[in-house]
N, C-alpha and C positions, 0 to 999 in steps of 0.2 A: 504493500500500500504506500510505500515511500516514493517520492518523486523529487527530481532536481529541476533542471530547466525543462525537461520533457517528462511526460507521463510514461509509464511502461509501454504504452502503444505508440510512443514516439511522436505524439501530438504535443503542442505547446502546453506547458503548465503556467501558472501565474508568474513564476520566477522568470520565465523566458520574456514575457512582456516587460517586467521590471528591468531586466538586464538591457533590453533594447532601449528603454527610456534613459537609463544611465549612460549608454553609449552615445546618445544624442546630446546629453547634457554636459558631458565632460569637456568637449571642445569649447564650450562657452566659459568654462572656468579656467582653462589651461593658461591663458595669458595673464590672469589676475592672481593666481596662486603662487606663492613663493616656491623656489626649488626645494627639494627635500633636504638638501644639505644646509640650507639657510633658513629653515623654518623658524619663525619667531617664537620665543617662549611665551607662555601664558603669564599673567600677573601673579598667579597663586601657585605655590609649590605645596603639594600634599605629600608628606613623607611616609613611605611604607617600606619596611624591610621584612622579607619572608621569615627571618629569625624571630620577629615579634609574634607571628602567627604560630610558629613552632613552640615558642615559650608558653603562650596562653593555651595551646592545645595540651601541652604536657602538664602545666599547672594552671588550670582555668581559675581556680580559687573562687568559683561561683558558677552555677549551672549555666552553660551556654556562653560564657564569656569568651570572646574571640577577637583578637586584634584585627582580623580581616573584616569581621562584621562591624566593629566600631569604625574602622577606616571607611567602609562603605557608607555608613550613616553620615559621617562628616562630609564625604564626597557628595552625597545627595543634598545635604544642606547647602554646600557651596554652589552646586549647579542650580539649585532652586533659587539662589540669590542672583543667578545670571552671570556667574563668574567663570572665566576661563581657568582651567586647572591642569597643571602638569603633575602626574604621579611619578615621583622620583624617590631614589633611595637616599639614605642618610649620608652616603659618600658623594652625592652630587654637589657640585658648586652651586651656591645660592645667591651669588652676587646680582643676578638679573631679576630677582623676584622681589615684589613689594610686600607680599604676605606669605609667610610660611606657617603651615599648620601641621602639627604632629599629633595625630589622634591617639596612638598607642605605640610607644617605643621603649620596652622594658630595659634593654641594654643600650646605654648612651655612651658613645665613644668620646674621647678627648678631641679627636679630629672633628666630630660633629659640633661639639661645643665651640671650638675655634671657628668653624665655618659660620655659625650663627653670630658670633661676636664680630666677624669681619663684615657680615652683611648689614644692610640698613633696613631690613624688613621688620615689619610687625610680626610677632611670633606668638602662636597659641599652642600650648601643650595640653594634652588630654590626660586622663587618669592612667596610672601605672607607668607613666614615663619615668625612666631612671630608677625603676624599682628593683632591678636585678643587676648583679655584677656578672662578668663574663663566666664566673664559676657557679652561677645560679644561686648566689647568696644574696642577702639583703645588704645594701651598702652600709658600711660602718657609720657613716654620717646620716643614715636614714634616707629613704627616697625623698626627693627625686635625684639623689646621688649627685653626679657631676653637674646637673642643672642648677644646683645651688650657687654655682658661680655666676648664674644669670639672674636668678630670682631667689631672694632670701626667705625660704620657707622649708619646712620638712613635714612629711606625712608621718604622724605618730600612731595612727590606727586606721584600719580599713574595715568596711562592711560590705559583704556581698548580700544584697537584698533578695530574698526569695520572691517569687512571682507576685504574691499578694501583698507585699510590703511596699509602701510608697512614702517617701519623704516629700513634704510640700514646701514650696516657696510662694511668693506672690505671683499668681498666674502661671505657675509652672510646677512640674513634678520631677522627682528624681527616682529612677528605678534601677535595679540591677547592681549598681556600684556607687559607693560613697566613701570618701576619704576624710579623715579628720586632720586638720592642718594646724600646725604651730608656727606662728609668724607674727611679726610686729606690723605687717602690712594691713591696711584697712581694706576689707573685702569689697569688691565691686558688685558681688552678687552673694546673697545669703539666703539660707532657709528661714522659714517662719520663726524658728526658735533662736535665730541669730547666728548660727554656725555658718562661717564663710565658706563658699565653694568656688569662688572665682577671685583670684588675687592677681595684682598687676605690679610690676616694677619696671620702670622705663618702657622698653619696647616689648617686654615679655609678659605673657599671661599664663597662669596655670589654672586649669579647670579640674576640680577635684571630684567630679560626679558625672554620672551618665544623665544627660538632660534630655527632655522630650524635644521633638523636632523643631517646634516653633521657637523655644528659648535658645536652642543651639544655634539656630539661624540668627537670632538677635546678637548673640555673643560674637559670632563670626562676622556679621555685618558691621558691628562696631569696629572691630579690628581692621576690616577692609576699608572702611571710610577713613580711618586714621592713617591708613597706608596710601590714601589718595586714589582709591579705586572706587569708581561708580558702582552702585549696587541697585540694579533694576529688578527688584524681587518679582518673580514670575509666577504664573499659574502653575499648578502641580504638574501638568502634562506638557508644558512648553519649555524648551531649552534653547539657549543661545551659545554660539561658539565663534571665535574669530580666528582666522588663519591668514596671516599677512594682512592684506588690505581687504580681504573678503570676509563679510559677516554672514553667518548661517543661523537659521532658525529651524527647529524641528518640532513638529507637533506629534507627540506620542499618544495623544488622546483620540477619542472617537467622535469629537464634535469640531465644528469649524472654529478657528481662532483668528481674531484680528490682531495684527502686530501693533497697530496704532502708533503710539509715540515711541515705541522701541525702534522704529525706523525713521531717520531724519528726513526732512523735506527734500534734501538734495541727494537722496539715495537713488541709485540706478540698479534695478533688479537684473541679475543674471539668470536666476531661476525663480519661478513662482511669482508671488505678489504678496501684498500685506494681508490678504485673506488666505489663511493657511488651512487647507482641508485636513481631515483625519489622516494620520501617518504621512503628512506632507512635509516638504522641505522647501525653504526659500533661501536664496543667496543674493547678496547685494554688495555693492561698493559705494562709497561716498565720494561724489565728484567734488573737485575743488578742495 
């Protein structure tokens, strides 16, 4: 029952029509897209190391805790904010990024700390960052270990919250994971009982809890705006991406979407229009 471009009887399947459409669209983009070797970086770097997933799989310390899942949640939040995102490892140079987010990186290297110090980016760390040494122990100075060179706080206790346990803040909820912080910093975000869960020092923020999607977006949007990045928050099923001079919009939903003010008046469409159908794509450049 499986089909590719053709059905088993060698007649066209849906994919054949789609491939023909792409073949006619690509020449319209070729002149405007940058060469692969000179592709421009996104404004946001999302740090993910596979070792982080291996560590949380070996010691989840809470049912279902996964560095990969946490990273995906942060990626969804960033893309929902309309931000371009490069997913890179902790060994990648960060000089070209305005915002660096680190959802879950249990082992933090000195090289990574130095790279963050050299950059000018706003940086947001998530729970469990710097919580392990290379030998799988707890840092002697307590988590977040080497990150204390960037933000003066330590994690003195952690809670993995079972599914029916919720900690509440003003208009937000914390589920799955909560860290107790010892610091002289004044919290930017606190639970209803006053416990701080988001602390900031200079360019660096440490988030000590698993936040619901809307509050996570607020935290990341604040950091993005401080980094000088525009934040056009999008409907749940609409996504934007820029590649060189070309802007793309993708409608992952089942209803028509109008791009409206997301497209400037002097835009010239290479594909589609500002009325984006279900599963549709539009691409444009800005003249002048």
